[in-house]
N, C-alpha and C positions, 0 to 999 in steps of 0.2 A: 270663325263660327262653324262649328262642325255639323256633317248632315244628320248624323245619330243624335245629335244635341236638339237639333232644329225639328226632326222630324217626332220626336218624343214631346215637343214644348205641348203646350195648353192648344184650343183650336185658334185657327189662323187669323188675325186680323184683317177686314176687309179693306180693302184700300181705294182711294179714290184714284186714280193714276189716269194722269194727262201725256200723251204721246206727240211730239213733234218730229215731223217726217212720219207718215206712214206706207214706206214703201214695203217691199218683202219680207224683209228681215224684222221691219215692225211689226206685220201681220202674224209672222210666225212666232211672234215674242205673244203677241195679245191673245193670242186662240188659247193657249194653257194659261193664261191670267183670268181671262175669261172662266176657262173651267175651273178655276181654282174659288172662283166665284167675285172676284176685285172689279170695280164700275169702272171702263176705261173711256175715254175722251179723247178725242184726235183731233189735228190738225196737220195740213202739208200743204206744198204748192200745187200739187194736182188735186184732182178732184175726186174724194175718194167716198163720198157720199153713199153712192149705192152701195157698196162693199161692207162700208160700216152699217148701215140699215140691215143688211142681211145678218150682220155679226153682233147687232145690237148693243152697237157702239155711237154714239152722238160724234158726229162730225161737224167742226167748225171751219168753215171759209176765212172766219176774221180771228186773228191772231190776240186782240185784245178780249173780245167777246172769250176766247178758249181760256185765258190766263184769269178773267171772273167767274170760270165756273167751279171753283171751289177745291180746285185738286191737291191734295195733300202730297203727293210725288208728282213731277214732271220729267217724265224721259225721253232725253235727247237722241233720235235714231238718224238723224241726218246724213248725207254725203261725207266722208272727208274733207273734201275740195269746198263744200257749202258751206260748213260748220261756221265761220269766222260770219259772213254775210247774213246767215240767218240769226245768231245770238245777236248781233248788231242791231238787228230788227227787231228785236222781242222786248213790247213796251212793259217792261217789268213795274211800271207805278200801275198797272192793272190787278197785279196779285193781290188778293185780299184775305192771304193768310202767310205765314211763314211756311216757305216752301222748300222740300227736299229736291234737287235737281240731281238726274243720275244720266251718265251717259254712257251709250252702247259701242262706241267706234271701237274699230281695229286698230288703231293707235290710241295713246294716251296721254301723252306728255303733252300733244297739243289740244286737245280738248281741255285738260286741267289748266294749264295758262289763260285759256280764251275765256273760261269762266270765271276763274278767279278774279280775273281783270274786271269782267264787265257784270256778273253776279252780284246783286245787294249783298252787304256782308251778312243779313241776319239770313240767310239762306243758306241751308247746307248743301254741301257737295260731294257727291259718291259716284267714283269714279269706275268702270266696271267694264270688262269686254266676256262676254260669252263666248268661249273657244270652241261654238259650235255654228250651224246653221240649219236651214230648213232640209239640207238633204240629208247631213249626219244626226241631225236631230228629229228625224221624222218618224223615227219608230219611240223616242222617247231619250230623256234626257239622264237617264241613271250613268254615272260614271263620267258622264263628259264634264270639263273642267270648266268653270265659270271664274273668273279672274276679279278681283275687287279690290279699291284702295279708297278708303275712306279718308278723302282728306282735308273735310270740313266738317265735323259733326257735333250737333249740340244736342238734337233728340236722337238720342240713342236705340229710344223704342221702336219709332218710325223706321230708321234705317234696318233693324233688325227685322223688321217687317216685310221688309223689300226684300232683303236677302233670304228671307225664309220660302219669297217663289220658289227660290233656286233649289236651296236645301231640301226643301221637302217632295221636290222632283228627283232625286237623287243626283243632283251635282255634286261635283268634289269641288268642294268651296276653298279656294288658294287666296288668300290674302296676299299682297305682292304690292310695290310702290312703282307708281307710274313708270318713272325711270327703269327698273329693273325689266317690267313688262317689255319697253321698247326694246331694249339692249337683247334678252330673249327673243321676242316677235323679230327682230331682224334675221336672225340666223335661222329661223324655223319658218314663221308664216311668210315674210317677203322672199325668202330664198326659194320657198316650194314653187312660189307664184311665180318666181322670174324663172324657174327651169321649167313651170309649164307653159309659160309665155314663149319660151327657145323653141319649144316642142310645137306649140300651135306655129309659130314662123317657117317650122322644118316640114308642117303639116304630115307632122305623122299618125299613121292610121296602123289599125291591127293588120295583122298578115296569119296566114294558117299556120305558121310554125312558131306562133308566139311563146316565149318562156315566160314563166309566171314575174320574172323580174321585169321583162318588158310590157304586161299587160297593166303592172304598176305604174308603168311610165305613162302608157296611154290615158291611165284614169286623173294621172296627176294633169296632164293635158287636159282631158277633158273636162275635169273640177275648174280649171283657171280660165277655160273659154266660156264658161258659164258665168262669170263674174265680169264686170264691166272693167274697160280700161283704165276707168276714173279712179275707180278701186285702188287698184294696181299702182297710178300715179300718185294718190294719197298716200299709199304705204312707203312710196319712195321720199315722197315730199315733205312728208310730214313725220317720218321717224328718222332722226339722225342719225342714226347708227345704221340705217340701210344703205347710205352711200359707200360705208366702207365694207359692206357685205358683195355690193356687187362688185369692187374694186379687189376683194379677196378672191370672187370667183374667176374674174379675168386674169388673176396672177395665177390661180391654180388651172384654170385650162392651159396656160401657156407653158407651165411647168411641166404638165401632162405630156404636152405636144414636143416641148424640147426631149423629154425621158426617152420618149417613143421613136424621137429620130435618132437620138443616139444609140439606142438598142438594136434599132434597124441598121445603123450604120455598123454597129460591131456584128452584127449576125452576116452582113454581104461583104465584108473587108475579108480577103484570104489571109491565113493565120501564117505570115511567112517570116516573124520577125524571129520563129521559135526554131527556126532549122537554120 
């Protein structure tokens, strides 16, 4: 689905969207969904009833009552580490209709495997990753990437209506398999988080003589520090390509050190053999 074709389509369908896990990222997405006119309901381990009341969202403490509230789409926005436990606890027998389940986690093969194993076969599954967040998307979503994989879709109209939430905001819509996402994300997202975590451990701070390059490193460090270590752990544990990237980083560091030591030795030794 291209951004242009979606934005030029007829008036957007109002969706009833339930959200499981209403932390900061889900809140960020929900605000745009509400702005577009969608009806949002939420449930979460923490009590967000006050916040939801302010946003005009019905909040459920009871998962069964949440599932019975006739959502067309249920968006899962838990942490990566808690996904299996949360999905295992969902009383799917309470569903009143065939439902499109959508995950928005930062890894993709893991939620795909978990949901395909547990979801009722008649439920559709769309795996997605909005490649932005509250900070990068605070001024709008234009040209920000939205990755998706239509894993199991029978109601294409409903799936298209959900994707239109992002395409009408100007996102770059990128259809990709969950496996390919994780392969690429290990080289980009996980590697960035790893460098950021290393800079956090080094307690890197701005100086009066910063170059532009160093300023970017400080930004990477500060961005990583804002995310929980559980997120970073989830990116490592549940992306099967991340472990190899960690090894590649370690090997590259050793090679760089060796080259530096060899060159330093060349420059320090007197060139006597030529005489």
